[in-house]
N, C-alpha and C positions, 0 to 999 in steps of 0.2 A: 463470898467467892466471886461474885460478879465484879466487884471493885478490884479484885486481885488481877484479873485478866488484862484490863487496860493498863494497869501499872506495870505488868510484865512486858507488854508491848512497848511501853514508854522506855523502860530500862534497856530493852533489846535495841531499840532505835538509837538511844544515846550511846550504847556500846558500839554499834556499827558506825555511827558518826565519828567516834573517837579513833576507830581503826582505819576507816576509809575516809581520807581527806580529799578535798577538791584540789586540782592541780595548782590553783592560785595560792592556796594556803600552804602547800607543801614546798613551794619554791621551784617546782618543775617549770612553770611558765617563765620565771625569770632566768632559769638555767638555759632553756631553749632560746630565749631572747638574746642572752649573752653569746650563745654558740652561733646564732645567725649573724650577730654583729661582728664576731671574729671572722666568720666566713665572708661576710660582705667586705671587711677590711682586706682580707686575703685576695679576693677577686679584684677589688679596686687596685691593689698594689700590683697584681699581675698585669692588669691593663696598663698601668704606668710603666712597668718594666718593659712590656712589649713596645710601647711608644719609644722609650729610651733606646732599646735595642735597634729598632727600625731607623731611628735617627743616626745612630752610630754606623750601622751598615750602609745607609745611604750616603753619609758623609765620607766614609772610606771609599765607596765607589766613585763619589764625586772627585775626591782628591786624585784617585787613579786616572780618571778621565781627563784631568787637567794637564798631566805630565806630557803626553803627546795629545794635543787638543783633538778630542773626538766628539763632534757635535751629535752624532747618531746615538751615543751612549747615554745622553741626558734623559731621553724618554725611558730607557731601561731603569735609570735611577729613580725617576718619578714613579714608575710602576712598582718598584721595590718598596719605596716609602708608602705608597698607597695601600699595598697589601698589609703592611704592618699596622697602619692606621685603621684600616677596616677591621682587622682582628681586635685591636684594642678597643674600638667602639663597641664591639659585641661584649667584651668583658665589662666595660663600664655600664652598659645597659643592664647586664645581669646583676651587677652590684646594686643598681638603683631598684631593680625588682626585689632583691632581697631586703633592702631597707624598708620598702613599703610593705612587705609581707609580715613584718613583725607587728607593727602598730598602724594598721591602715586607717587613716583619717581622710576625709574628703579633700583636705588641703594637700596632703601627701600624694593622694591618688591623682589629683589634678596636675601636680608638679611632675609626677612620673609620666603621665600621659603626654605632657608637653615635651619632656626630655626624650621620651621614646620616639615621638614624631620627629624631633630634630635629629636625633642620632640615626634613626632609620633612614631619613631622607639623605643625610650625609653619606651613610653607608651605601645607599642606592646609587647616588651619583658617583661615588668613588669606584664602585664596582662597574658601573657603566663606562666610566672613563678608562678603567683598566682594560675592559673588553675591547673598546674602540681602539685603544693604543696598541693592544696586542694584534688586532686585525690589520692595522695600518703598517706595523713593523714587520709582520710575517712576509708579505709579498716582496719586500725589499731585500730580504735575507735569502739568497739562493743557496740551497743546500742540496745534498745528494737526494734527499727525499722529494724535493720539488722539481728536480730536473727530469726530463723524459728519460726512459731507460736507455736509449741509444746514445745519449749525450752525457753520460756520467764522466766525471773527470778522469777516472782511472781505466776507462775502456780502451783496449788496444786499437790502434788505427792501422 
């Protein structure tokens, strides 16, 4: 009877092992890895599409500014392109983080850190330049909001 109890525990453990498998042996880990790779590809593609869209919008604005030469509209075009580039950099950084989340190795983590620093620095300077450009172009544009109340263009005289 005493030898029967360990054998019973052994068979129960073997039965449980056959029913409950680890994620690696069941293919769940590879499925999650594939899903994250597809998500990374989608996020990278979205970033590339944002860049292409920004270039098209800025090129259209540039061509429109050439017809009657308007020097002051070039800064607006630069700001438009900078906004698209800053958004695309965020998408590209997200894609890099996703690719590192699947199989983190020290080599990939180091590359991600370098890429993150470079892209964050680029994004910081783009944002700063957009803010400075916006601040310098606002005082030059007189509108109804910036004029004193008694000097509005439509006020009766």
